[in-house]
One Martini backbone bead per residue (centre of mass of N, CA, C, O) as a GRO file, in nm:
protein
   93
    1MET     BB    1  -0.978   2.710  -1.374
    2PRO     BB    2  -1.070   2.593  -1.082
    3THR     BB    3  -0.893   2.462  -0.780
    4HIS     BB    4  -1.123   2.513  -0.585
    5VAL     BB    5  -1.309   2.325  -0.345
    6PRO     BB    6  -1.573   2.311  -0.190
    7ALA     BB    7  -1.655   2.165   0.100
    8ARG     BB    8  -1.927   2.041   0.020
    9ALA     BB    9  -1.829   1.898  -0.237
   10SER     BB   10  -1.613   1.717  -0.099
   11ILE     BB   11  -1.811   1.567   0.086
   12ARG     BB   12  -1.987   1.450  -0.135
   13LEU     BB   13  -1.764   1.292  -0.276
   14VAL     BB   14  -1.684   1.112  -0.040
   15ALA     BB   15  -1.961   0.984   0.003
   16ALA     BB   16  -1.991   0.863  -0.282
   17LEU     BB   17  -1.737   0.681  -0.266
   18ALA     BB   18  -1.821   0.516  -0.017
   19ILE     BB   19  -2.081   0.397  -0.142
   20ALA     BB   20  -1.942   0.262  -0.387
   21CYS     BB   21  -1.753   0.074  -0.222
   22GLN     BB   22  -1.977  -0.077  -0.067
   23ALA     BB   23  -2.125  -0.189  -0.314
   24ASN     BB   24  -1.888  -0.344  -0.433
   25ALA     BB   25  -1.832  -0.530  -0.187
   26ALA     BB   26  -2.127  -0.649  -0.170
   27SER     BB   27  -2.128  -0.780  -0.470
   28ALA     BB   28  -1.949  -0.985  -0.382
   29GLN     BB   29  -1.900  -1.330  -0.399
   30LEU     BB   30  -1.952  -1.615  -0.198
   31SER     BB   31  -1.825  -1.935  -0.148
   32LEU     BB   32  -1.988  -2.179   0.035
   33PHE     BB   33  -1.866  -2.415   0.297
   34GLN     BB   34  -1.877  -2.688   0.519
   35THR     BB   35  -1.598  -2.786   0.410
   36GLU     BB   36  -1.266  -2.796   0.344
   37VAL     BB   37  -1.270  -2.987   0.100
   38GLN     BB   38  -1.471  -2.829  -0.075
   39ALA     BB   39  -1.297  -2.570  -0.092
   40LYS     BB   40  -1.043  -2.703  -0.223
   41GLN     BB   41  -1.193  -2.786  -0.485
   42HIS     BB   42  -1.275  -2.491  -0.574
   43CYS     BB   43  -0.968  -2.373  -0.458
   44PRO     BB   44  -0.663  -2.501  -0.530
   45ASN     BB   45  -0.493  -2.201  -0.559
   46ASP     BB   46  -0.604  -2.145  -0.268
   47THR     BB   47  -0.686  -2.036   0.040
   48VAL     BB   48  -0.839  -2.164   0.317
   49VAL     BB   49  -1.101  -2.013   0.507
   50TRP     BB   50  -1.254  -1.859   0.796
   51ALA     BB   51  -1.564  -1.699   0.797
   52ASP     BB   52  -1.694  -1.420   0.977
   53PHE     BB   53  -1.989  -1.254   0.953
   54GLN     BB   54  -1.998  -1.058   1.201
   55LYS     BB   55  -1.679  -0.954   1.184
   56ARG     BB   56  -1.545  -0.956   0.896
   57VAL     BB   57  -1.351  -1.210   0.917
   58TYR     BB   58  -1.049  -1.416   0.882
   59TYR     BB   59  -0.920  -1.751   0.919
   60THR     BB   60  -0.643  -1.944   0.955
   61ALA     BB   61  -0.468  -2.200   0.974
   62GLY     BB   62  -0.385  -2.210   1.332
   63GLN     BB   63  -0.604  -2.061   1.441
   64ARG     BB   64  -0.815  -2.068   1.701
   65LEU     BB   65  -1.093  -1.983   1.517
   66TYR     BB   66  -1.072  -2.207   1.329
   67ALA     BB   67  -1.368  -2.360   1.271
   68GLN     BB   68  -1.542  -2.161   1.453
   69GLY     BB   69  -1.858  -2.142   1.497
   70ARG     BB   70  -2.190  -2.029   1.368
   71THR     BB   71  -2.084  -1.756   1.186
   72GLY     BB   72  -1.946  -1.960   0.967
   73THR     BB   73  -1.717  -2.042   0.687
   74PHE     BB   74  -1.588  -2.175   0.410
   75VAL     BB   75  -1.335  -2.009   0.209
   76CYS     BB   76  -1.186  -1.813  -0.016
   77ARG     BB   77  -0.958  -1.571   0.025
   78ASN     BB   78  -1.007  -1.393  -0.229
   79GLU     BB   79  -1.312  -1.366  -0.187
   80ALA     BB   80  -1.301  -1.237   0.090
   81ARG     BB   81  -1.147  -0.984   0.011
   82ARG     BB   82  -1.355  -0.886  -0.214
   83SER     BB   83  -1.588  -0.878   0.026
   84GLY     BB   84  -1.431  -0.726   0.287
   85TYR     BB   85  -1.245  -0.901   0.428
   86ARG     BB   86  -1.033  -0.955   0.713
   87ARG     BB   87  -0.762  -1.031   0.880
   88SER     BB   88  -0.688  -1.192   1.155
   89VAL     BB   89  -0.471  -1.140   1.451
   90LEU     BB   90  -0.542  -1.381   1.596
   91GLY     BB   91  -0.275  -1.597   1.667
   92ARG     BB   92  -0.045  -1.412   1.578
   93ARG     BB   93   0.335  -1.373   1.544
   0.00000   0.00000   0.00000
C-alpha cells in the first residue's frame, strides 16, 4: 500500500474538505431577534450576543459595538459560533 500521496491529489483533498466545511457552516441556522429580551427568552442558558452579518463577528455586552449598526441582530452565542461567526476582539482587555 503506497504511503506517498501525489501533490495534485492532496490539493484536491484539501479543496474538497474546505468546501465541505464551508457548506456545513453555512447550513447552520441562526435564530434572529430584534431585542435582547426576545433573545434571552429563546436561549436562557446561553449568552446573548450582537452578530454583525457583514463582518461575520459577534460582540458581547460591554463591547463598544454591541447592539450597534444596521447590519446586525441579537442571537445566541452558541448558534453564532456554529454558523461560523467569531468573537470580535474590539473593546476587550
